[in-house]
C-alpha positions as CSV (number, residue, x, y, z in Angstrom):
1,M,0.0,0.0,0.0
2,N,1.1,3.6,-0.7
3,S,2.3,5.2,2.5
4,I,2.4,8.7,0.9
5,Q,-0.3,11.0,2.3
6,G,-2.0,13.0,-0.4
7,P,-5.3,14.1,-1.9
8,L,-5.6,10.9,-3.9
9,N,-5.5,8.6,-0.8
10,G,-8.3,6.1,-1.3
11,I,-8.0,6.0,-5.1
12,T,-6.8,2.7,-6.6
13,V,-5.1,2.6,-9.9
14,V,-4.3,-0.4,-12.0
15,D,-1.1,0.2,-14.0
16,L,-0.5,-1.4,-17.3
17,T,2.0,1.1,-18.4
18,Q,5.6,0.6,-19.8
19,V,8.7,2.6,-20.6
20,L,8.3,6.3,-19.6
21,A,5.1,8.2,-20.5
22,G,2.7,5.9,-18.7
23,P,5.0,5.1,-15.7
24,F,5.6,8.8,-15.2
25,C,1.9,9.4,-15.1
26,T,1.3,6.7,-12.5
27,K,4.4,7.9,-10.5
28,M,2.7,11.3,-10.2
29,L,-0.5,9.6,-9.0
30,V,1.6,7.8,-6.4
31,D,3.1,11.2,-5.3
32,L,-0.4,12.5,-4.9
33,G,-1.3,9.5,-2.6
34,A,-3.0,7.0,-4.9
35,R,-2.6,3.3,-4.5
36,V,-1.0,2.0,-7.7
37,I,-1.0,-1.7,-8.6
38,K,1.6,-2.4,-11.3
39,V,0.8,-5.3,-13.5
40,E,4.0,-6.9,-14.8
41,I,5.0,-9.7,-17.2
42,P,5.2,-13.1,-15.4
43,G,8.4,-15.0,-15.1
44,V,10.7,-12.8,-17.2
45,H,12.9,-9.8,-16.7
46,K,12.8,-9.9,-12.9
47,D,16.5,-10.4,-12.1
48,P,18.2,-7.1,-11.2
49,K,21.5,-8.7,-12.1
50,K,20.4,-8.8,-15.7
51,Q,19.8,-5.1,-15.4
52,V,16.4,-5.3,-17.2
53,R,12.8,-5.2,-15.9
54,G,10.0,-5.1,-18.4
55,K,11.2,-3.3,-21.5
56,V,13.7,-1.0,-19.8
57,P,16.9,-1.1,-17.7
58,H,16.2,-2.0,-14.1
59,W,17.4,1.4,-12.7
60,Y,15.1,3.1,-15.3
61,Y,12.2,1.1,-14.1
62,A,13.0,1.6,-10.4
63,S,13.2,5.4,-10.7
64,L,9.5,5.5,-11.5
65,A,8.2,2.5,-9.5
66,Y,8.5,3.5,-5.8
67,Q,5.4,2.7,-3.7
68,K,3.8,0.7,-6.6
69,E,2.6,-2.7,-5.7
70,S,3.7,-5.5,-8.1
71,I,1.6,-8.4,-9.4
72,A,2.6,-10.5,-12.4
73,L,-0.3,-11.4,-14.8
74,N,-0.5,-12.8,-18.3
75,L,-3.4,-11.1,-19.9
76,K,-3.7,-13.8,-22.5
77,D,-4.1,-16.5,-19.8
78,V,-7.7,-17.3,-18.8
79,D,-7.0,-17.5,-15.0
80,D,-4.9,-14.4,-15.0
81,R,-7.5,-12.5,-16.9
82,L,-10.0,-13.3,-14.2
83,I,-7.6,-11.9,-11.6
84,F,-7.1,-8.8,-13.7
85,E,-10.9,-8.3,-14.1
86,K,-11.4,-8.6,-10.3
87,L,-8.7,-5.9,-9.9
88,L,-10.7,-3.7,-12.3
89,A,-13.9,-4.3,-10.4
90,N,-12.3,-2.8,-7.3
91,A,-10.3,-0.1,-9.0
92,D,-11.0,3.6,-9.7
93,V,-8.6,4.0,-12.6
94,L,-6.9,1.9,-15.3
95,V,-3.9,3.4,-17.1
96,S,-2.2,1.9,-20.2
97,N,0.2,3.2,-22.9
98,Y,0.4,0.4,-25.4
99,K,0.4,1.0,-29.1
100,G,-3.0,2.1,-30.4
101,G,-5.5,-0.8,-30.7
102,T,-3.6,-3.2,-28.3
103,M,-6.2,-2.9,-25.5
104,D,-9.0,-3.6,-28.1
105,K,-7.2,-6.8,-29.2
106,L,-6.9,-7.9,-25.6
107,G,-10.7,-7.5,-25.2
108,Y,-10.4,-4.4,-23.0
109,S,-11.7,-1.7,-25.3
110,W,-13.3,1.4,-23.6
111,D,-16.7,0.3,-24.7
112,S,-16.4,-3.2,-23.1
113,L,-14.8,-1.8,-20.0
114,H,-17.4,0.9,-19.5
115,Q,-20.2,-1.6,-20.0
116,K,-18.8,-3.9,-17.3
117,Y,-17.3,-1.3,-15.0
118,P,-19.4,1.9,-15.4
119,K,-17.5,3.8,-12.7
120,L,-14.0,2.9,-13.9
121,I,-11.9,5.7,-15.4
122,D,-9.8,4.4,-18.4
123,C,-6.8,6.4,-19.4
124,V,-5.0,5.4,-22.5
125,I,-1.8,7.1,-23.6
126,S,-0.8,6.5,-27.1
127,G,1.3,8.2,-29.8
128,F,-1.6,9.7,-31.8
129,G,-4.8,9.1,-29.8
130,D,-7.9,7.1,-30.4
131,Y,-10.5,9.3,-32.1
132,G,-9.9,11.4,-35.1
133,E,-9.2,9.3,-38.2
134,A,-6.2,10.3,-40.3
135,T,-3.7,8.8,-42.6
136,S,0.1,9.4,-42.6
137,I,1.9,10.2,-45.8
138,S,3.0,6.5,-45.8
139,G,-0.7,5.6,-46.3
140,L,-0.9,4.0,-42.8
141,P,-3.4,5.2,-40.2
142,Y,-1.8,7.2,-37.5
143,R,-3.1,5.0,-34.7
144,E,-1.1,2.1,-36.2
145,L,2.2,3.9,-36.1
146,P,4.7,3.5,-33.3
147,A,5.5,6.6,-31.4
148,M,8.4,7.3,-29.1
149,D,9.6,10.5,-27.4
150,H,11.6,12.0,-30.2
151,I,9.0,11.1,-32.8
152,A,6.5,13.1,-30.9
153,Q,8.9,16.0,-30.4
154,A,9.6,15.9,-34.2
155,M,6.1,15.7,-35.4
156,S,4.8,18.3,-32.9
157,G,7.2,20.9,-34.3
158,I,9.2,21.2,-31.0
159,M,12.4,20.0,-32.6
160,S,12.1,22.5,-35.4
161,I,12.5,25.4,-33.0
162,T,15.1,23.7,-30.7
163,G,18.8,23.9,-31.3
164,H,21.1,26.4,-33.1
165,E,20.3,28.0,-36.4
166,E,23.3,26.4,-38.1
167,T,22.7,22.9,-36.7
168,P,20.1,20.2,-37.3
169,P,17.0,20.3,-35.0
170,H,17.6,19.1,-31.5
171,G,15.5,17.1,-29.1
172,H,14.9,18.1,-25.5
173,G,17.3,16.3,-23.2
174,P,15.0,14.7,-20.5
175,N,12.6,12.9,-22.9
176,S,10.2,15.8,-22.5
177,A,7.6,14.4,-24.9
178,D,7.1,11.3,-22.8
179,V,7.2,13.2,-19.5
180,Y,4.8,15.9,-20.6
181,S,2.4,13.3,-22.1
182,G,2.4,11.5,-18.7
183,T,1.8,14.8,-16.9
184,V,-1.2,15.6,-19.2
185,A,-2.5,12.1,-18.5
186,C,-2.3,12.7,-14.8
187,I,-4.2,15.9,-15.1
188,G,-6.8,14.3,-17.2
189,I,-7.3,11.4,-14.7
190,Q,-7.8,13.9,-11.9
191,G,-10.4,15.8,-14.0
192,A,-12.2,12.5,-14.6
193,I,-12.1,11.7,-10.9
194,I,-13.8,15.1,-10.2
195,S,-16.3,14.5,-12.9
196,R,-17.2,11.1,-11.4
197,M,-17.7,12.7,-8.0
198,K,-20.5,14.7,-9.7
199,D,-22.3,12.1,-11.7
200,G,-20.9,8.7,-10.7
201,I,-19.8,7.9,-14.3
202,G,-16.4,6.7,-15.3
203,R,-14.7,8.5,-18.2
204,Y,-12.4,7.6,-21.1
205,V,-9.2,9.7,-20.9
206,D,-7.7,9.7,-24.4
207,I,-4.1,11.1,-24.4
208,S,-2.1,11.6,-27.5
209,M,1.6,12.3,-27.3
210,L,1.3,14.3,-30.4
211,D,-1.5,16.4,-29.0
212,A,0.2,16.9,-25.6
213,N,3.4,18.2,-27.2
214,M,1.7,20.3,-29.9
215,S,-0.2,22.1,-27.0
216,L,3.2,23.4,-25.7
217,H,3.1,25.8,-28.6
218,S,0.3,27.8,-26.9
219,H,1.9,31.1,-27.5
220,I,3.8,30.2,-30.7
221,V,1.1,28.9,-33.0
222,P,-1.1,32.0,-32.8
223,R,1.9,34.3,-33.4
224,H,2.8,32.5,-36.6
225,T,-0.6,31.7,-38.1
226,N,-3.1,34.3,-37.1
227,Y,-1.5,37.6,-38.3
228,Q,1.2,39.0,-40.5
229,Q,4.2,40.0,-38.5
230,G,7.0,42.5,-39.2
231,P,8.7,45.5,-37.8
232,N,5.7,47.7,-38.7
233,F,3.1,45.6,-36.9
234,K,2.3,48.3,-34.3
235,S,0.4,46.2,-31.9
236,D,3.4,44.0,-31.4
237,P,6.5,46.2,-31.9
238,G,8.9,43.4,-30.8
239,D,8.4,41.4,-33.9
240,V,11.0,41.6,-36.6
241,F,10.5,38.3,-38.4
242,E,8.1,38.2,-41.2
243,S,5.4,35.5,-41.4
244,T,2.6,34.6,-43.7
245,V,-1.1,34.4,-42.8
246,G,-3.3,31.3,-42.6
247,N,-2.2,27.8,-43.2
248,N,1.4,28.4,-44.2
249,P,3.2,29.8,-41.2
250,V,6.9,30.4,-41.1
251,T,8.7,28.3,-38.5
252,P,10.4,30.5,-35.8
253,P,14.2,30.3,-36.2
254,R,16.3,28.1,-33.9
255,Q,18.1,30.4,-31.5
256,G,20.2,28.1,-29.3
257,G,19.9,29.2,-25.8
258,G,18.2,32.5,-26.8
259,W,14.7,33.4,-27.8
260,Y,14.0,35.1,-31.1
261,M,11.3,37.5,-29.7
262,N,13.4,39.0,-26.9
263,C,16.7,40.7,-26.3
264,V,18.9,40.4,-24.3
265,F,17.8,36.8,-23.8
266,D,20.8,34.5,-24.3
267,V,23.3,31.9,-22.9
268,L,26.8,33.4,-22.6
269,K,30.1,31.6,-22.0
270,C,32.2,32.7,-19.1
271,K,35.9,32.7,-18.2
272,D,35.9,29.3,-16.7
273,G,34.2,27.7,-19.6
274,K,30.8,27.5,-17.8
275,Y,27.7,29.3,-19.0
276,I,25.2,31.8,-17.7
277,V,21.7,32.6,-18.8
278,V,20.9,36.4,-18.9
279,I,17.3,37.6,-19.6
280,A,17.3,41.4,-19.7
281,Y,14.8,42.5,-22.3
282,Q,12.5,44.6,-20.1
283,P,13.6,48.3,-20.2
284,K,14.6,48.3,-16.5
285,D,16.4,45.0,-16.7
286,F,18.3,46.1,-19.8
287,K,19.3,49.3,-18.1
288,Q,20.6,47.4,-15.1
289,L,22.6,45.0,-17.3
290,C,24.2,47.9,-19.1
291,I,25.2,49.4,-15.7
292,A,26.5,46.0,-14.4
293,I,28.8,45.5,-17.4
294,N,29.9,49.1,-17.6
295,K,28.2,49.7,-20.9
296,E,25.9,52.6,-19.9
297,E,26.3,54.1,-23.3
298,W,24.2,51.3,-24.7
299,I,21.1,52.6,-22.8
300,G,20.8,55.5,-25.2
301,D,22.4,54.0,-28.2
302,K,20.0,54.3,-31.2
303,R,20.9,50.7,-32.2
304,F,19.7,49.3,-28.8
305,R,17.4,51.7,-26.9
306,V,14.2,50.4,-28.6
307,H,13.6,46.7,-28.1
308,A,12.6,45.9,-31.7
309,I,15.7,47.6,-33.0
310,R,17.9,46.1,-30.4
311,L,16.6,42.6,-31.3
312,K,17.3,43.3,-35.0
313,N,20.9,44.4,-34.3
314,Y,21.7,42.0,-31.4
315,K,23.7,39.4,-33.3
316,T,25.8,41.8,-35.3
317,D,26.3,44.8,-33.1
318,M,25.9,43.6,-29.5
319,K,26.5,39.9,-29.0
320,P,30.2,39.9,-30.1
321,E,31.1,42.6,-27.5
322,L,28.8,41.1,-24.9
323,S,30.5,37.7,-25.4
324,D,33.9,39.2,-24.8
325,I,32.7,41.0,-21.7
326,F,31.4,37.8,-20.1
327,M,34.7,36.0,-20.8
328,Q,36.3,38.4,-18.2
329,K,34.8,36.7,-15.1
330,T,33.9,33.2,-14.1
331,R,30.2,32.1,-14.2
332,D,29.8,32.3,-10.5
333,E,31.4,35.7,-10.3
334,W,28.9,36.9,-12.9
335,V,25.9,35.3,-11.1
336,I,26.9,37.0,-7.8
337,H,27.5,40.4,-9.5
338,L,24.3,40.4,-11.7
339,Q,21.9,39.0,-9.1
340,N,23.0,41.6,-6.6
341,L,22.2,44.2,-9.2
342,K,18.8,42.6,-9.8
343,V,19.6,41.5,-13.4
344,P,17.6,38.3,-14.2
345,C,20.1,35.6,-14.6
346,G,21.0,32.0,-13.6
347,P,23.9,29.6,-13.9
348,V,23.7,26.8,-16.4
349,N,24.1,24.0,-13.9
350,S,25.5,20.6,-14.6
351,L,23.5,17.7,-13.2
352,A,26.1,17.4,-10.4
353,E,25.7,21.1,-9.6
354,M,21.9,20.9,-9.8
355,I,21.8,18.0,-7.2
356,K,23.7,20.3,-4.8
357,D,21.4,23.3,-5.3
358,P,20.4,24.5,-1.8
359,K,16.9,25.5,-2.8
360,L,16.1,22.1,-4.4
361,N,17.5,20.4,-1.3
362,A,15.5,22.7,1.0
363,R,12.3,21.7,-0.9
364,N,13.1,17.9,-0.8
365,M,13.5,17.8,-4.6
366,I,16.7,15.7,-4.1
367,A,14.9,12.7,-2.8
368,T,15.7,9.0,-2.3
369,S,14.1,5.6,-2.8
370,Y,15.2,2.0,-1.9
371,D,15.2,-0.7,-4.5
372,K,14.5,-4.0,-2.7
373,A,15.7,-6.2,-5.6
374,S,19.2,-4.7,-5.9
375,K,19.3,-3.6,-2.2
376,T,20.3,-0.1,-3.3
377,T,19.3,3.4,-2.1
378,F,19.3,5.8,-5.0
379,T,18.6,9.4,-5.7
380,I,15.5,10.5,-7.6
381,P,13.7,13.8,-8.2
382,G,11.2,14.6,-5.4
383,N,7.6,15.5,-5.7
384,A,7.2,18.8,-7.5
385,V,3.6,19.3,-6.3
386,K,3.6,20.7,-2.8
387,I,0.1,20.8,-1.2
388,S,-0.5,22.3,2.3
389,G,-1.7,19.8,4.9
390,Y,0.3,16.9,3.4
391,P,3.8,16.0,4.3
392,D,6.5,16.2,1.6
393,N,8.9,13.3,2.5
394,K,12.4,13.2,1.1
395,N,12.3,9.4,1.3
396,R,9.8,8.4,-1.4
397,G,9.5,4.8,-0.3
398,E,10.5,1.4,-1.7
399,V,10.6,-0.2,-5.1
400,H,8.8,-3.6,-4.8
401,M,10.3,-6.7,-6.2
402,H,8.7,-8.4,-9.2
403,D,5.4,-10.0,-8.2
404,E,6.1,-9.2,-4.6
405,D,2.5,-8.3,-3.8
406,G,0.9,-10.9,-6.1
407,E,-0.1,-13.4,-3.5
408,R,-1.5,-10.8,-1.1
409,I,-3.5,-9.0,-3.8
410,R,-4.9,-12.3,-5.1
411,S,-6.1,-13.3,-1.7
412,S,-7.7,-10.0,-1.1
413,L,-9.9,-10.2,-4.2
């Protein structure tokens, strides 16, 4: 049972997820107090010495599995299906993230589940979602296509605006498409729980990785589809990149660590080879930056005093000199200097530096879990959702061994 106290205490989740998007969703539900019963493959991939569990390395699995109960079931076996269906009869939520159509083939489509378990919430995370028929350029239906993190990043347009202008598109480092899809699923499940509190009816939560990651463009899509931009667009004087109207938008340029709409907004290298982010595009912040780097003359310089013109001239007239200036001090010297002058900035931390960050440690974001199978205590990110009235424990609990809870769960049904 989940020992974490949270608003979802009393909610039982049956977890059929794999790899990252689904397990991240159910990990978030654990962090909010839900009881999560993880259904695993019987008899295989259970030895931590083989460094594999399910379809991923054992450490990868363990990082998302704390406090989840484990039962091994073969959903193609008659007896195990009966156990699984008893679990569903007592559960509030079922979460899966198989390839589209897999649950239908197993006999657990939404229609059949809803007929038999009318209060059950069924959340399915897939690459392209259930409803909305469409065919890829290959001629195959989208719902039949495999989808992984970088495929979702690519097809959602995220890669096209990530990286440097002179390099190929880049993916986000921490598998953001999987993680964000799992986050959206967690939100959807909670919405369905609230809906059921009102009418007693279970809902189908249909999460598409493509949808979830496209939605991250909330402020970008309107800017590049709904009006023509340019330096003379008076309602938005910061725009200097032309765009077309309607269904043929121009992709925003890749700007590395900067952002094409604001200036100064950049990642700058320092004397020790480390980097700092400086965001000083607001008039007061730009003025403070100029004072901090002894370039007060830039405040009234006709090339820089208006944001739209500064943005246009940044790469040619400002950045070369700004880069030279930032090479005169170490990163931490610049952070100390700029923060004390109220210039928005932050160090580009390595993972090792991030783990030592005093604020993250003070907020229990550098947490631990214990893996029973390998007898190892390891570091994991803590719970980012802090809710008053519920403890935020640094120790997130244990990772159960393969089928550890199977006998107890079976006997309780």
